[in-house]
C-alpha positions in Angstrom: 80.2 102.6 72.9 78.6 104.4 70.2 75.1 103.3 71.2 75.6 104.1 74.9 77.0 107.5 74.3 74.4 108.4 71.5 71.2 107.4 73.5 69.7 109.3 76.4 72.4 108.3 78.9 73.1 110.3 82.0 76.1 112.4 81.0 78.5 113.6 83.7 81.4 115.9 82.5 84.2 116.3 84.9 87.0 118.9 84.1 90.0 120.3 85.8 90.5 124.0 86.3 93.9 126.0 85.9 94.2 125.8 89.5 94.0 122.0 89.5 90.5 122.0 91.1 88.0 119.6 89.7 84.6 120.7 88.4 81.6 118.5 87.4 78.8 119.4 85.0 76.1 117.8 82.9 76.1 116.8 79.1 73.0 117.4 77.3 73.7 114.9 74.2 76.8 113.4 72.8 77.9 111.6 69.6 80.9 109.5 68.7 82.1 111.2 65.5 85.3 109.1 65.0 86.9 106.2 66.9 88.7 108.6 69.3 86.6 111.6 69.0 83.3 112.4 71.0 81.1 115.6 70.5 79.4 116.6 73.6 76.7 119.4 74.1 77.0 121.4 77.3 74.9 124.0 79.1 76.0 127.4 77.7 75.5 128.9 81.0 77.6 126.3 82.9 80.6 128.7 83.5 82.8 126.2 85.3 82.5 123.6 82.4 82.8 126.1 79.8 85.8 127.7 81.2 87.7 124.6 81.5 86.8 123.1 78.2 87.7 126.3 76.6 91.1 126.0 78.1 91.4 122.7 76.6 91.6 120.9 79.9 91.7 117.3 80.6 88.1 115.9 80.8 86.3 112.8 81.7 82.7 112.0 80.8 80.7 109.1 82.3 77.7 107.8 80.3 75.3 105.7 82.1 72.2 104.0 80.7 69.5 104.8 83.2 67.5 101.5 83.3 70.5 99.2 83.3 73.2 101.2 84.9 75.5 100.1 82.3 78.2 102.7 82.3 81.5 103.8 80.6 83.8 106.6 81.0 86.3 108.1 78.4 89.0 110.5 79.2 90.8 112.7 77.0 91.2 116.6 76.5 89.0 119.3 75.1 89.8 120.4 71.7 88.0 123.7 72.6 84.4 125.2 72.2 82.1 126.0 69.5 78.7 127.9 69.6 75.7 125.5 69.5 73.6 125.6 66.3 70.0 124.8 65.6 71.1 121.1 65.0 72.6 120.9 68.4 69.2 122.2 69.9 67.5 119.4 68.0 70.0 116.8 69.3 69.7 118.2 72.9 65.9 117.9 72.5 66.0 114.3 71.2 68.8 113.5 74.2 66.3 115.0 76.8 63.2 113.2 75.4 65.1 109.7 75.8 66.8 110.6 79.1 63.7 112.1 80.7 61.6 109.2 79.7 64.1 106.5 81.1 64.3 108.5 84.4 60.4 108.7 84.6 60.1 104.9 83.8 62.7 103.9 86.3 62.5 106.4 89.0 58.7 107.6 88.6 59.7 111.3 88.4 57.1 113.5 86.5 58.8 114.4 83.1 57.4 118.0 83.7 59.7 118.3 86.6 62.8 117.2 84.6 62.1 119.7 81.9 62.9 122.4 84.3 66.4 121.5 84.0 66.8 122.0 80.4 69.4 124.8 79.5 68.3 127.8 77.5 71.4 127.7 75.4 74.2 125.3 74.4 77.7 125.1 73.5 79.6 122.1 71.9 83.0 120.7 72.7 84.8 117.8 70.8 86.9 115.5 73.0 90.1 113.6 71.9 89.5 110.4 73.7 92.7 108.6 74.8 91.2 106.3 77.4 87.9 104.4 77.8 86.6 102.2 80.8 83.7 100.1 81.7 82.3 101.8 84.8 79.1 99.5 85.1 78.7 99.0 88.8 80.1 95.6 90.0 83.4 93.6 90.1 84.6 94.8 86.8 84.1 98.6 87.2 87.2 100.6 86.3 88.6 98.1 83.9 89.7 99.2 80.3 86.8 98.9 78.1 86.6 95.7 76.2 88.5 93.6 78.6 87.0 90.9 80.8 86.4 91.3 84.5 89.0 88.7 85.2 91.6 90.4 83.3 
């Protein structure tokens, strides 16, 4: 899990608003900082994600390795937001480099086009992880992480 989350995996963040409506955003880097704690970097201008994470909402993050499609999803609750610092910008830069290279290698998309997606500012959220699932496409998708496809 640590390796998959910490590299340039595609990161999708799903949150729930106060009205119960779901909202999806993108992560720009993540690190497992304790067995049940993940720190994720988000776009500082993604108001829907920021609003829900600031409200300490339920959150699910799916991390997918672009070349292999190996995926995991962790669920839990936001512990609130922090301003992103210089170290978060460096972390996000390393994330983008790895993610964009994977996308360029597998899909043939020019990295210069992908760089247009990079946010101008970041905020950081820690997630208290309570559930972990293997979401790799195939017959075992959706099973709790660490269990076999047969049970």
